C-alpha positions as CSV (number, residue, x, y, z in Angstrom):
1,M,110.9,147.9,79.9
2,S,108.0,149.3,82.0
3,T,107.2,147.5,85.2
4,H,103.8,146.4,83.7
5,A,105.6,144.9,80.8
6,Q,108.1,143.2,83.1
7,Q,105.3,141.8,85.2
8,A,103.6,140.4,82.1
9,Q,106.9,139.0,80.9
10,T,107.4,137.2,84.2
11,L,104.0,135.7,84.1
12,V,104.4,134.6,80.5
13,E,107.8,133.0,81.4
14,A,106.1,131.2,84.3
15,L,103.4,129.6,82.2
16,P,105.2,126.7,80.7
17,Y,106.7,125.8,84.1
18,I,103.3,125.9,85.7
19,Q,101.9,123.6,82.9
20,K,104.9,121.3,83.4
21,F,104.5,121.0,87.2
22,T,100.7,121.1,87.7
23,G,99.6,117.9,89.4
24,K,103.2,117.0,90.3
25,T,104.5,116.8,93.9
26,I,107.3,119.0,95.2
27,V,108.9,118.5,98.7
28,V,110.3,121.6,100.3
29,K,112.7,121.2,103.2
30,Y,112.4,124.4,105.2
31,G,115.0,125.5,107.7
32,G,117.9,127.8,108.6
33,N,117.6,131.6,108.3
34,A,114.5,131.3,106.1
35,M,112.7,130.1,109.3
36,I,114.2,132.8,111.6
37,S,113.5,136.0,109.6
38,D,109.9,137.1,109.5
39,E,110.2,138.6,106.1
40,L,111.8,135.5,104.6
41,R,109.3,133.2,106.3
42,K,106.5,135.1,104.8
43,A,108.1,134.9,101.3
44,V,108.5,131.1,101.6
45,M,104.9,130.8,102.8
46,S,103.5,132.9,99.9
47,D,105.6,130.9,97.4
48,I,104.1,127.7,98.7
49,I,100.6,129.0,98.7
50,L,101.0,130.3,95.1
51,L,102.4,126.9,93.9
52,N,99.5,125.1,95.6
53,L,96.9,127.5,94.0
54,V,98.3,126.8,90.5
55,G,97.8,123.0,91.1
56,I,101.3,122.0,92.2
57,R,101.2,119.7,95.2
58,V,103.6,121.1,97.8
59,V,104.7,119.2,100.9
60,M,106.7,121.2,103.5
61,V,109.1,119.3,105.7
62,H,110.7,121.3,108.6
63,G,113.2,121.1,111.4
64,G,113.5,123.6,114.2
65,G,117.0,123.5,115.7
66,P,117.1,127.1,117.0
67,E,113.8,126.7,118.9
68,I,114.9,123.4,120.4
69,S,118.2,125.0,121.6
70,D,116.3,128.0,123.1
71,M,113.9,125.7,125.0
72,L,116.8,123.5,126.3
73,K,118.6,126.7,127.4
74,K,115.5,127.8,129.4
75,L,115.5,124.4,131.1
76,N,119.2,124.7,131.8
77,H,119.8,121.6,129.8
78,A,123.0,121.6,127.8
79,S,123.0,120.9,124.1
80,H,125.9,119.1,122.6
81,F,126.6,117.7,119.2
82,V,128.3,114.5,118.1
83,D,129.5,114.5,114.4
84,G,127.2,117.4,113.7
85,L,124.1,115.7,115.1
86,R,122.4,116.8,118.3
87,Y,123.0,114.3,121.0
88,T,119.5,113.4,122.1
89,D,118.9,112.2,125.7
90,E,115.4,111.6,127.1
91,V,114.9,115.2,128.2
92,T,116.1,116.5,124.9
93,M,113.8,114.1,123.1
94,E,110.8,115.4,125.0
95,V,111.7,118.9,124.1
96,V,112.3,117.9,120.4
97,Q,108.9,116.3,120.2
98,S,107.0,119.1,121.9
99,I,108.7,121.9,120.0
100,L,108.8,120.3,116.6
101,C,105.4,118.5,116.5
102,G,103.8,121.1,118.7
103,K,105.0,124.7,118.6
104,V,106.9,124.9,115.3
105,N,104.6,122.7,113.3
106,K,101.4,124.4,114.4
107,N,102.9,127.9,114.0
108,L,103.8,127.1,110.4
109,V,100.3,125.7,109.8
110,A,98.7,128.7,111.3
111,Q,100.9,131.1,109.3
112,L,100.1,129.4,106.0
113,N,96.4,129.4,106.9
114,R,96.5,133.1,107.8
115,L,98.1,133.9,104.4
116,G,95.2,132.2,102.6
117,G,96.6,128.7,102.3
118,K,95.0,125.5,103.4
119,A,97.6,123.7,105.6
120,V,97.5,120.7,107.9
121,G,100.2,119.6,110.3
122,L,101.6,116.0,110.5
123,C,104.5,114.5,112.4
124,G,106.3,111.2,111.9
125,M,104.1,109.4,114.4
126,D,100.9,110.2,112.5
127,G,99.8,107.1,110.6
128,G,103.3,105.7,111.0
129,L,104.6,108.3,108.6
130,F,108.2,107.9,109.7
131,Q,109.3,104.7,111.4
132,A,112.9,104.5,112.7
133,V,115.4,102.5,114.7
134,Q,118.2,103.9,116.8
135,L,121.0,105.2,114.5
136,D,123.9,104.7,117.0
137,E,124.0,104.8,120.8
138,K,126.6,107.6,120.7
139,Y,123.9,110.0,119.4
140,G,121.3,108.9,121.9
141,L,117.7,109.0,120.7
142,V,118.5,109.9,117.1
143,G,116.8,107.6,114.6
144,E,117.5,106.2,111.2
145,V,114.3,106.1,109.1
146,T,113.6,102.5,108.1
147,N,110.2,103.0,106.6
148,V,108.0,105.8,105.3
149,N,104.2,105.4,105.0
150,P,103.3,108.3,102.7
151,E,99.5,107.6,103.0
152,P,98.7,110.4,105.5
153,V,100.5,112.9,103.2
154,F,98.8,111.6,100.0
155,T,95.4,111.9,101.7
156,A,96.1,115.5,102.7
157,L,97.3,116.4,99.2
158,Q,94.3,114.7,97.6
159,S,92.0,116.9,99.7
160,G,93.9,120.1,98.5
161,Y,95.8,120.6,101.7
162,I,99.5,121.6,102.1
163,P,100.9,119.0,104.5
164,V,103.5,120.5,106.9
165,V,105.6,117.6,108.3
166,A,107.6,117.6,111.5
167,T,110.6,115.2,111.4
168,V,110.1,113.1,114.6
169,A,109.8,109.4,113.9
170,Q,108.2,106.5,115.7
171,G,110.6,104.0,117.1
172,T,110.1,100.4,116.0
173,D,112.9,98.9,118.0
174,Q,111.9,100.5,121.4
175,D,109.0,102.4,122.8
176,T,110.3,105.9,122.1
177,A,110.1,108.7,119.5
178,Y,113.3,109.5,117.6
179,N,114.8,112.7,116.5
180,V,115.6,112.4,112.8
181,N,117.6,114.6,110.5
182,A,115.2,116.8,108.5
183,D,117.1,116.6,105.3
184,T,117.2,112.8,105.4
185,A,113.5,112.7,106.3
186,A,112.6,115.0,103.4
187,A,114.6,112.9,101.0
188,K,113.0,109.7,102.1
189,L,109.5,111.2,102.0
190,A,110.2,112.7,98.5
191,A,111.1,109.3,97.2
192,A,108.1,107.6,98.9
193,L,105.8,110.2,97.3
194,G,107.3,109.9,93.9
195,A,108.0,113.6,94.0
196,E,109.1,115.4,90.9
197,K,111.4,117.7,92.9
198,M,112.9,118.2,96.3
199,I,114.0,121.7,97.3
200,L,116.4,122.2,100.3
201,L,116.4,125.7,101.6
202,T,119.7,126.5,103.2
203,D,121.8,129.4,104.4
204,V,124.2,129.2,101.4
205,R,123.9,130.0,97.7
206,G,124.2,126.3,96.8
207,L,127.4,124.3,96.3
208,L,130.3,126.6,95.8
209,R,133.6,125.5,94.2
210,D,135.3,128.0,96.6
211,P,133.3,128.4,99.8
212,K,134.6,132.0,100.3
213,D,133.5,133.1,96.9
214,E,129.7,133.1,96.1
215,E,130.6,133.7,92.4
216,T,131.8,130.1,92.2
217,L,128.4,128.5,92.5
218,I,128.1,125.2,90.7
219,H,124.8,125.3,88.9
220,V,124.4,121.6,88.0
221,V,125.8,118.5,89.7
222,H,125.3,115.0,88.5
223,V,125.0,112.1,90.9
224,N,128.3,110.7,89.6
225,D,130.1,113.9,90.3
226,V,129.5,113.7,94.1
227,A,132.3,111.3,95.0
228,K,134.9,113.3,93.0
229,L,133.8,116.6,94.4
230,T,134.0,115.2,98.0
231,E,137.5,113.9,97.3
232,E,138.5,117.3,96.0
233,G,137.2,118.9,99.2
234,V,134.6,121.0,97.2
235,I,131.9,119.1,99.2
236,S,133.0,119.3,102.8
237,G,131.7,119.7,106.4
238,G,127.9,120.1,106.7
239,M,127.5,119.9,102.9
240,I,128.6,116.2,102.9
241,P,125.4,114.8,104.5
242,K,123.3,117.4,102.5
243,M,124.6,116.2,99.2
244,Q,124.2,112.6,100.3
245,C,120.5,113.2,101.0
246,C,120.2,114.7,97.5
247,V,121.8,111.6,96.0
248,D,119.5,109.3,98.0
249,A,116.5,111.3,96.8
250,I,117.5,111.0,93.1
251,L,118.4,107.3,93.5
252,G,114.9,106.9,95.1
253,G,113.3,108.3,91.9
254,V,113.1,112.0,92.5
255,E,113.7,113.8,89.2
256,R,115.6,116.8,90.4
257,V,116.9,118.2,93.7
258,H,117.6,121.9,94.2
259,I,119.8,123.4,97.0
260,L,118.5,127.0,97.3
261,D,119.6,130.0,99.3
262,G,116.7,130.6,101.7
263,R,118.1,134.1,102.4
264,I,116.9,135.2,98.9
265,P,113.2,136.2,99.1
266,H,111.0,134.0,96.8
267,S,114.0,131.8,95.8
268,I,111.5,128.9,95.3
269,L,109.4,130.8,92.7
270,I,112.5,132.1,90.9
271,E,114.0,128.6,90.7
272,L,110.8,126.8,89.7
273,L,108.9,129.2,87.6
274,S,111.6,131.2,85.7
275,D,114.4,130.6,83.2
276,R,117.0,131.7,85.9
277,G,118.3,128.9,88.0
278,I,119.7,130.4,91.2
279,G,120.9,127.5,93.3
280,T,122.6,124.1,92.7
281,M,120.5,121.5,90.9
282,M,121.3,117.8,91.1
283,K,120.1,115.3,88.6
284,R,120.9,111.9,87.3
285,D,123.8,111.5,84.9
286,D,122.8,112.4,81.4
């Protein structure tokens, strides 16, 4: 097939998906390598702008672990993790807030705008978007989201903006901001927005039956499969909280959740607008 014919075929294939998702909300949790590599970052941004231009309401939720670690290193302040969560003392919390809500968030907004998008940055304190209480003293100032006020995000979407959300929450039990896990925040926000889909961009192909073999990708997981797969050790380590977030999003009313490999350029478009599913999709039980 000539490249022109291939391009036409791709567009024809995308049309029913565009029709299906126009006017629907999709939450993209952006992190990992897709944030670090310039080429991948640009691909993610272009995907989001394209979806926005064809009438799909896209919300981007981001973390920024590597930048936080870099800044703490510059300040000679040691990072340590408890059960996979960054222990957050007061100094770390200040860095988390200034790096996530400031540097990372505004850089992403600027990049989307430069590529022709219309983006606006929000963090959990804006309009009480994410409210939280302390998760457990052993993690320090790490919050558990207790309430989501999606109003600021709705307002931005209604005005045609792409909201870019930093996952720092406002404490309701004490006068502090809290560091919250970006996957969890994305799941809670997706549910509060009544999103059609949530996409988690990660550094793996998806859920693998054998972690050492990328050919063992599990394409579809039902909510009821999760307990069994965890018991069998298929879902283990860092994948346990990720899959739990996916389950929470679905139980909160999100139709489908996709775990995608952020190392594949344009993985979002391939997953959403073509017949080829490339990651792991989670849905309710049939």
